[in-house]
FITI-131170 format. One record per residue: x, y, z of N, C-alpha, C, O in turn. Coordinates in steps of 0.05 Angstrom, whole numbers, plus 32768, in hexadecimal, padded with zeros to 4 digits. Atoms other than C-alpha are relative to their C-alpha. Example, Ala and Ser with C-alpha at 12.3 -4.5 7.8 and 13.67 -1.06 7.14 Angstrom:
<padrens>
80127FE8800080F67FA6809C80128018800080278018800D
7FF07FE87FFF81117FEB808F7FF18016800E7FFB802C8012
</padrens>
This chain:
<padrens>
7FDC7FF980017D4F80C985A08003801F80007FF8802E7FF0
7FF87FEA7FF87D6B810685BB801080127FF4800C80097FDD
7FF97FEF800E7D92813D859E80217FF6800580307FF77FF1
7FE580047FF97DD6812885C380047FE07FF1801B7FD67FF1
7FFE8018800A7DC980E585A1800380027FDE80147FF87FD0
7FFF7FF5801A7DBB80FE855D8023800E7FF8802E800D7FE1
7FE37FF6800E7E088124855F800C7FEB800080177FE27FEC
7FED801780017E2880E8857F7FFE7FF37FEC80137FEF7FE0
7FFE800E801B7E0F80C28547800B7FFF7FE280157FEE7FD4
7FF67FF680197E1E80E7850D801580027FF280187FF47FDE
7FE7800780097E5F80F88500800E7FE57FF380147FE17FDB
7FFB801E80097E7580B284F97FF07FEF7FEA7FFD7FDF7FDC
800F800B800F7E3D809884D3800980047FDF800A7FF07FD1
7FFC7FF880187E5180BD8490801880097FF5801B801B7FE5
7FE57FEE80077E9780C984887FFC7FF67FDB7FFD80087FCA
8001800880247E8F80A584387FE380077FFA7FDC7FFB7FE6
80137FFA800E7E4D80C0842F7FFA80217FF6800E802E7FF0
80027FE780077E2D8104841E7FF2800B80197FDF80038026
80057FF27FEA7E2F813A844F7FF880217FF7800280327FE8
800D7FDD80097E07817E844C7FF5801180147FE580078024
800B7FEF7FED7DF781BC84737FEC80137FF67FF180217FE3
800C7FF180067DBC81E084747FFB801680167FF28013802C
800B7FEB7FE67DB6822784947FDD80067FF97FCE80057FE6
80177FFF80057D7B823784AA7FEB7FEB80087FD37FF1800B
800B801B7FFD7D6381F284B77FEE7FFB800E7FDD7FED8002
800B7FFF7FE97D3F81F684F67FE17FFD80007FD47FF38013
801A7FF780087CF9820884D2800080017FE980147FFA7FDD
7FFD7FF980197CE0821B849480007FEF7FEC7FFF7FD77FEE
7FEF800D80127CF4820D845580167FF0800780147FD97FFF
7FE7800A7FFE7D3881F9846B7FFC7FEC800780047FDA7FF8
800B80207FF67D1A81BE84987FF87FF17FED7FFC7FD97FED
800D800C80187CF981AD845B80107FF37FF1800C7FDB7FEB
7FEB800580117D3181A78434801C7FF6801180317FEE8006
7FF0801D7FEF7D5A8181846B7FF97FEC8002800B7FDC8000
800D800C7FFE7D298153847480017FEC7FE680047FD37FE3
7FFD800F801E7D2881458429801B7FED7FFD801E7FD67FF5
7FE4801480067D728135842980077FEA801280127FD6800A
7FFD80137FED7D738110846C7FF27FDD7FF27FFB7FC67FF5
800D801D80087D4080D88447800F7FF97FED80147FE17FEC
7FEB800680137D7180DD840C801C7FF28008802E7FEE7FF8
7FE380077FF77DA980BF8440801780138003802B800B800F
7FF17FE97FF47DCD8100844780018003801B7FEC80038028
80027FF77FE67DE68110848B800080217FFF8011802D7FF1
80047FE380027DD0815984957FFF800B801A7FF18004802D
7FFD7FF47FF07DE9818984BD7FEC801F800C7FF380358004
80117FFA7FFE7DAF81AA84DD8000801D80117FFF801A8029
7FF97FF17FEF7DB881F584F57FEC800F80087FD980137FF9
801A7FEF7FFB7D8B82218521800A801C8013801B80158024
7FFA7FEA7FF87D978265853D7FF680028024800680088036
80127FFD7FE87D608264857B7FFB7FED800A7FFC7FE78022
801980167FF67D39822C857B800C7FE27FF980087FD37FE6
7FF3801B7FF97D6181F085947FEF7FE980047FF57FD27FFE
8011801D7FF67D2A81C585AD7FED7FFD7FE87FE47FE87FE0
8016800480157CFD81D2857680117FEA7FE380067FD67FD8
7FEC800C80107D3881B785437FFF7FE6800C7FF27FD38002
7FFE801C7FF07D45817F85707FE37FEC80017FE47FD48004
8012801680007D038162856E7FF07FFF7FE57FE07FED7FE2
80048008801B7CF1816D8523800E7FEC7FF780047FDB7FE7
7FEB801A80107D31813D851280047FF78012801C7FF08015
7FF6801C7FEE7D2C8112854C7FFC7FE67FF980027FD28006
7FFC802580087D1D80D38520801280037FEF80127FEE7FE2
7FEB800780167D5880E184F0801D7FFC800A802B800F8012
7FE780067FFE7D9880BF84FC801380117FFC80258017800C
7FEC7FF880117DBC80E484CC7FFE80278008801180357FFF
80057FDF7FF77DA7813584E780128000801880127FF0802B
7FF07FFD7FEC7DDF8154850D7FF1801E80037FE9802A7FEF
80107FF27FFC7DBE818D8532801F8016800C8033800E8017
7FE77FED80057DF081CC85327FFD802480087FFC80327FF4
80047FE37FFC7DE782178550801380117FF3802B800F7FF7
7FF47FF780147DFA8244851E7FF280227FFC7FDD80287FF0
80107FE580107DEF82968519801880077FEA8030800A7FEA
7FE87FFE80197E0682A084D2800A801C7FFB801A801F7FE8
7FF67FEA7FFE7E1182E984DE801E8008800D802B801D800A
7FEB7FFD7FEF7E4982DC850C80157FED7FF780117FD57FF8
7FEE800B80077E8882CA84F4800F7FE6800E80157FD08004
7FFB80147FED7EA082A685307FF17FE47FFF7FFB7FCD8002
8011801B7FFC7E688275853080007FF17FE57FFE7FD87FE7
8004800D80177E65826384E6801F7FF47FFE80237FDF7FF2
7FE5800B80017EB2825984F07FFD7FE2800F80037FCD8004
800480147FEA7EA1822A852E7FF77FE97FF780027FD37FFD
800B8017800B7E708200850680127FF77FE780147FDE7FE6
7FEF8010800F7E9E81F384CC801E7FF38009802A7FE07FFD
7FE6800E7FF37EDD81E584F67FF27FE3800B7FFF7FCF8008
800380177FF37EAF81B0851B7FFB7FED7FEB800A7FD97FEB
8001800680167E97819A84DE80147FE97FF0800E7FD27FEB
7FE8800280097ED9818F84C280157FE9801680297FDB8012
7FF880187FE87EEE816484FE7FF87FE27FF880067FCE7FF5
800C801980027EB8813184F47FF67FF47FE37FEA7FDF7FE1
80048007801B7EB2812F84A5801980057FF1802B80107FFD
7FEB800C80177EE18121846C7FFB801D7FE0800A801F7FCD
80067FF080187EBF815D84397FE1800480027FD57FF78014
80157FF37FFF7E80817984307FF880027FE38005800C7FD0
80067FFF801A7E50816983F77FE980147FF37FE180147FDC
80197FEF7FFE7E18819C83FE8008801480118019800F8023
80047FF07FEE7E1081DB841D7FE680167FF37FE780257FDE
801A7FEC80057DC68202841D800280168008800680138020
80067FEC7FED7DC2824984317FE3800380047FD680077FF0
801D7FFE7FFE7D81824E84477FEE8015801B7FD7801A8021
80067FE77FE67D85828284867FED80127FF47FE980137FDB
800A7FDB800D7D5F82C3847A7FE78008801B7FDD7FF78029
80167FF47FF47D2C82EA84A37FF880127FEA8004801B7FD7
800E7FE9800A7CF68318848F7FFA8015800A7FE6800F8016
80177FEF7FF07CDC835584AC7FFD801C7FEB800D802B7FDF
80117FF580177CAA837A848480098026800A8013802A8020
7FF87FEA7FF97CB583CD8483800780127FE9801D80097FE0
7FF97FEF80107CBC8405844D801780088001802180068018
7FEA7FEF7FFE7CF98428843D800580158014801A801A801F
80027FEE7FEA7CE4845C846B7FF37FF480187FE680048026
800B800A7FE67CCC843384A480177FF0800780207FF9801D
7FE8800A7FF97D0A840584AB800F8012800A8010802A8005
7FE87FF67FF57D40841284D380197FF67FF8801B7FDE7FF1
7FE4800C80097D8C840C84C180057FE7801380127FD48009
7FFC80197FF67D8E83D884F37FF47FE57FF77FFF7FD07FF2
800E801480137D5683B284D780097FF97FE880097FE07FE4
7FF4800380107D7583BA849780197FEF7FFF80207FE37FEB
7FEA800B80087DB3839E84AA7FFC7FE6800780097FD47FFC
800B80217FF77D91835F84CE7FFA7FF27FE680067FDE7FDE
800C8010801A7D728349849380167FFA7FEE801B7FE37FE8
7FE9800780137DAD8350846580157FEC800880217FDA7FFC
7FE7800F7FEF7DDD833684967FF67FE17FF980037FD27FEA
800B801780027DAE82F7849980027FF07FE6800E7FDB7FE5
8003800880167DA482E98456801D7FFE7FEA80257FEB7FDB
7FE77FFD80197DE48304842D80147FFA8013801A7FE38018
7FE880077FED7E19830A845D80077FE88009801E7FDD8008
7FFF80217FF27E0982C8848080067FF07FE780197FDF7FE8
7FF1801780167E0D82A4843A801C80007FF9802A7FED7FF3
7FDD8000800C7E5382C6842B800C7FF28015801A7FDE8010
7FF580167FEB7E6582AF847480017FE6800380157FD9800A
8000801F80027E4F826C846F800B7FF57FE6800B7FDD7FE5
7FF7800D80187E6B825F842A802180047FFE80317FF47FF4
7FE77FFC7FF97EA982798439800A7FEE800D80197FE17FFF
7FFD80137FEE7EB4824C84747FFD7FE17FF1800D7FCE7FF0
8000801C800F7E998212844B800F7FF67FED80127FDE7FED
7FF4800080137EC28219840F80187FE6800580187FD27FF8
7FEF80177FF97EFC81EC842D7FF77FEB800080047FD87FF7
800B80227FFE7ED381B384387FEB7FF57FE97FE47FDE7FE4
800F8010801A7EA881B283F8801A7FFE7FED80197FEC7FDC
7FEC8003800E7EEE81BB83D7800F7FDC8001801F7FCF7FF2
7FEE80277FFE7F01816D83F37FF17FF67FF47FFA7FE07FED
800D8014800B7EC7815383CF800180057FDB7FFB801A7FD0
7FF97FFD801C7ED98143837F7FE4800E7FF87FE7801D7FE5
80187FEA800F7E8E816583707FF1800580167FE87FF28023
80107FFC7FEB7E6A818C83A47FF080177FF87FFA80227FE5
80107FF580097E2D81BD839D7FFB801D801B7FF980168033
800A7FEC7FF57E1C820783BD7FE480037FF37FE080087FDB
80217FF280097DCC821483BD7FFF8017801A800180168032
800C7FE97FF67DB9825983CE7FDF80047FF97FD480067FE3
80247FF680067D68826783DB7FFF801C7FFD8006802E800C
800C7FE180007D4F82A083BF7FE17FFE7FFF7FD57FEB8007
80167FFB80037D0D82BE83AE7FF880157FE9800780227FDB
80097FF180147CE282E38383800D801F7FFF8012802E7FEB
7FF97FE180007CF9832583A1801880037FFB802180188003
7FE67FF980057D3D831D83877FFF800F7FE9800F80217FE5
80077FF380177D21833183457FF180177FFA7FF280247FE5
80167FE87FFF7CEE836783537FFE8010801B800080038030
80087FEE7FEE7CDF83A183827FEE7FED80147FE07FDA800D
801380097FF07CBD838D83C18004801C80198014801E802B
80057FED7FED7CAA83CC83E67FFF7FFC8021800D80058033
7FF780167FE17C9F83A48427801A7FF7801180217FF98028
7FE680127FFA7CDD837F84288013800A7FF580247FFC7FEA
7FE17FF580167D1183B28407801D7FF7800E80317FFB8001
7FE6800A7FFB7D4B839284367FFF7FE37FFA80147FD67FF7
8001801D80057D34834E842980037FF87FDD800C7FE27FD5
7FF9800180187D35835C83DE801680097FF7801580077FDF
7FEA7FF680037D73837883D880147FED800B80297FE97FFE
7FF280167FFF7D93834283FD7FFA7FE87FE9800A7FDA7FDD
7FF9801A80187D7B831183CC800680097FEA800A7FF77FD9
7FF67FF780197D8D8336839680217FFD8002802D7FF67FEE
7FE580007FF87DD3833783B4800B7FE97FFC801F7FE57FEF
7FF980167FFE7DD482F183C080007FF17FE2800D7FDC7FDE
8008800C801C7DBE82E083748021800C7FFB802E7FFB7FED
7FE47FF880117E088305836380117FF1801180267FE68008
7FEB80157FF77E2782E0839580067FE67FF6801B7FDC7FEF
7FFF8013800B7E1082A98380800D7FF47FE180187FDE7FDE
7FF17FFD801C7E2982B1833580238005800480347FFB7FF6
7FE67FFD7FFA7E6982C7835280117FE4800B80297FDF8005
7FF2801C7FF57E7B828483757FFD7FEB7FEE800B7FD77FF3
800D8013800E7E59825C833B801D7FFD7FF1802A7FE97FED
7FE87FFA80147E95827C831180208001801480377FFF800A
7FE080077FF87ED0827B834980087FE58007801E7FDC8001
800080187FF57EC6823883687FFD7FE67FF080007FD07FF9
8004801380187EB682118323801A7FEE800380177FD6800A
7FE9800C80027F0181FD83217FFE7FE7801780057FD1800E
8001800D7FF27EF881D8835D7FED7FE680037FEF7FD28012
8014801780087EBD81AE83457FEF800C80117FDD7FFB8015
80177FF97FF07E8F81D983777FE7800C7FEB7FF080177FD7
80157FF380157E4C81F0834F7FEB800F80107FDD8000801D
80137FEE7FF27E1F8229836E7FE980027FEE7FEC80047FD6
801E800080077DD1822D83607FF680118010800080148027
80117FFB7FF07D9C825283757FE17FF27FFB7FD77FEF7FE4
8015800580077D58823683847FF3801480087FFE80258015
80077FE97FFC7D23826283867FE17FF07FFD7FD57FE57FEB
801B800F80077CE0824A839F7FEA80157FFD7FEE802C7FF5
80157FEA7FFD7C9C826A83A77FF07FFE801A7FFD7FF1802A
800D80007FEA7C6B827083DF7FFC7FDC800A7FF47FCA7FFB
7FFF80207FF97C6E822B840A7FF2800580197FF180198027
801080047FE17C448213844480107FFA800B801B7FE87FFE
7FEF80097FEF7C73820984787FF5800A801F7FE5801D8022
800B7FF87FDD7C66821084C98002801980077FF58022801A
7FF17FE080057C8B825B84BC7FE18010800A7FDC8021801B
80147FED80097C48826D84A97FEE800280197FE28017801D
800780007FE67C2D825684EE8003801F80137FF1802A801F
7FF27FEC7FEF7C59829185117FED801E7FEF7FE580307FFD
80097FE880117C3A82C884DA7FE37FFF7FFD7FD580137FFD
8019800780037BFA82A784D27FF77FF97FEB800680017FDA
800A8009801E7BD4828B849780017FE37FFC7FF77FD87FE8
7FF8801580117BEE8247849D7FE47FEB7FFD7FE37FDA7FEC
801D800A80027BA1822C84AC7FF480077FF47FDE7FFD7FF6
80157FF2800E7B838257847D80037FF47FEB80187FF57FDD
7FFC800D801B7B6C822A84467FFB80117FE78003800F7FCF
800E7FE7801A7B4A8266841F802080107FF4802380177FDC
7FE77FF180077B9182868419800E7FF07FF180147FF77FDA
7FF18017800F7BB7824784047FEE7FFC7FE77FF97FFC7FD2
800C7FFC80187B7F824283D4800D800D7FE7801580057FD1
80037FE880157B87828183B6802680037FF2802E800F7FDE
7FE7800780087BD4826F83B180057FEF7FED80167FF27FDB
7FFD801380187BC78234838B7FF080037FE87FF17FF57FD4
80067FFB801E7B9E8253835A800C80107FF18009800E7FD9
7FEE7FF2800F7BCC82848348801A7FF17FF9802C80007FF2
7FE7800C80067C038254833C7FF47FF27FE87FDE7FE67FE8
800B801180177C03823782F17FFC7FDE80087FEC7FCE7FFE
800A80227FFC7C0681EE83117FEE7FFD80137FEA7FE6801A
801F80037FF47BCA81F9833A80067FF280257FF77FE48034
7FFE80077FE37BF081EE83828013800D8008801E801D7FF8
7FE97FEE7FF57C23820A83B580137FEF8001800E7FD78000
7FEB801080007C6481F483B980027FF880217FF880048033
800480087FEB7C7881C783F080267FF8800580377FF77FF4
7FE37FFD7FFE7CBC81BD841580127FEA7FEF80287FEF7FE6
7FFA8016800C7CC7817A83F5800780067FDC80177FF87FCE
7FFA7FF980147CC4819F83B2801C80087FF5802680037FDF
7FEB7FEE7FFA7D0181CA83C780167FE88002802A7FE97FF4
7FEC80107FF97D25819183DF80067FEB7FEA801C7FE17FE8
7FF8800E80187D1C8168839E801680137FF5802E800E7FF8
7FEF7FFE80107D3B81958374801B8011800A8028801E7FF9
7FE580017FF67D7881A683A1800A7FE6800180217FE47FF7
7FF4801B80057D83815C83A580057FF77FE980187FE87FE5
7FF27FFF801E7D84815E835B801A800A7FF6802780027FE3
7FE07FF2800E7DC2818E835780147FF2800B802B7FF48003
7FE9800C7FF47DE481628385800D7FE17FE880237FD77FE4
7FF9801B80187DE18124834C801080017FED801780167FE3
7FF48006801D7E07810A83157FF180107FE67FFD801E7FD5
80117FF480167DD3812382E5800480268001800580357FED
7FF67FE380027DE3816C82F8801B8001800180248015800C
7FE67FFE7FFD7E26816382F4800A80187FED801F80237FF6
7FF87FED800D7E30819782C07FF3801B80027FFC80307FF9
80067FE17FF57E0081CC82DE8010800D8011801C7FFF8021
7FFA7FF47FFB7E1A820882F37FFC802280057FFC802F7FF0
80147FEB80027DFF824A830A7FE8800780017FE4801F8003
80197FFF80097DBB824383007FEF800980137FF38002802B
80177FF97FE77D7E826483277FE77FED7FF87FDC7FF57FE3
8011801880017D4B822883277FE4800B800F7FE6800B8028
80157FF67FFF7D068245832F7FF27FE5800A7FF47FD17FFB
800780197FFA7CE1820E835A7FE7800A80077FE38007801F
80187FF17FF97C9B8233835C7FE97FF87FE87FD8800A7FE6
80128005800F7C6F820F8324800080127FEC7FEF800F7FDB
80067FEF801E7C7B824982EF7FF28019800C7FE9802A7FFD
800E7FE47FF87C5C82838321801D80167FF18015802C7FEC
7FF07FE87FFF7CA082AD830E7FF8800E7FDE7FF780267FD8
80107FEA80167C8282B582C37FEB80017FFA7FE280037FE3
80197FFB800A7C4082BB82D27FF8802080067FE280287FFF
</padrens>
C-alpha cells in the first residue's frame, strides 16, 4: 500500500472515531507511540520533517495512518497541517508533542544558532502545534494533550543545556495548558520516559550493543529498558474514561529510574 492510498483512505474512514496527531512520529519514540495508537484503532496523523519515504515505509500496513509533512518551528507549516485536518475530521481527540532534536555541547561550545534550533524544535514547536490544535480539540467533549518530556527537565545537563532548558519550559507550558484549557474538557499531561531502544540508536551508535543495553537494564529498578509500547500504553490510558479526572500530571514511564 503506497502513501497516496493511505492519505486517500483515511480522512473519510474515521469521522466518528478517535483522531490523534503525533509530531515527530516518523521515527523513534514518536513512531512507537503512533503505532500503538493505530493498533488501538485511532486514526493517526504521522508527521515527518525530511524522511517522507521512511515514514511511508514504516506505516505502509496501517490503513488509519495519514502521512503529513510538518515543520513544527514554522508557523505556516503548522497552520497548513491543522487546516487540512479540519477539512477531513470533525475534531481531534489527542495531540502528542513528541518532536525534538538533541545537539550536544556545553554552554561554551554551542552557538546561539544551535540553542535556538533545539529550543524551537522542542518548546516553540510544542507551543505552535498546541495553539493550532486547540480549536479541533475543543470540538470534542473530552480531549487530551500529551507532551513528551525527559529527565533533563528536572536536572542539569552539562552536555545538553539547550535541550534541558527547553524540557523545563515544556513542563511549565504543560501546566499552563492544563489550567487554561480544562474548562473546554481538554486535559494536558506530560509523559516522561527513560532511555528507550528505538532505531534512532542506529544513527548515533549503540543499537546492537547488547552490553550497553544490559547495563541500562541492570541500572533500572524493574531490570529492563523501556520500549515504545510502554510509552504508547501510558498515553492511551490518558485518553480513556478511566483517566477522566486526571489533569496536569507528569507520568514517569521509566520503571522507577527517576527515584533511584
